[in-house]
N, C-alpha and C positions, 0 to 999 in steps of 0.2 A: 698558614702555619708560620709562626715567627721563627726565622732562620737563626736569630741570635740565641734562641733557646736550644737549638740543635747542637751548637758548638760551645756551649757554656763550659768553662773550665773552672776548677779542676773537676775531672770526671771521676766519680767513684763507682765501683761495681756494687750493685745491689746485693744484699746478703743472701738472697734466695739462689744465687748462682753458686754452684760448687767450686771449690778451689781445686784445680787440677795439679797433680804432681807429675813429675817426669816419669814416664814409664818406658819400657822397652817396646820398640816398634818392630813387629815381625814383617819381613819383606819377602815377597815372591817376585823375582826379577824376570821380566820377559824381554828378550833381546837377542839378536843374532849377528848383526853386521858390525862394521867398524865404527859406525855412529854410536852403537850401544856400549862399546867398550869403555869409553871415558866415564860413563854414568855408573857402570859396574865398579870401576876403579874407585870412584868417589864414595860409593856405598861401602866398599871394603875398607877404605881409609877411615870413614866415619865409624864403622864397626870396631876397628882396632883401637882408635883413639878415644872415643867417647863412651863406648859400650851401651849406647842407647838404641842401637839397631841390631837386629838379629836376622841375618840372611838365611832364609829357610830353604828356598829352592831357586834354581836358575833354569828357565825354560827357553829352549831355542827351537828353530824351525827344522833344522836338519843336523846330521852328524858332522858336517864339514863347514863349520862357521867359526869365525874368530873368537866369539864368546865361548863356544864349547872348548876350543883349544886352550884358551886362557883358564877355564875352569879345571881342565885336566891337569895342566901344568901347576896350578896352585892348589889342587886337591880340594876344590869346592864341591 
């Protein structure tokens, strides 16, 4: 196979591929520990600023986790 053909520029997308529009992504977040909290914060920030993410549920392993306390405090 000719490698120069693989990287030929400019690349144009064939017309049979659909054009994707931005849509809202529904998220179910699974996390419990302190490691998970920054990721949940990032999702919340993205949700409030860009409106392209909808946080549906947050699932934790037990009742006494940092993620659960955060969700209770922020009414998630």
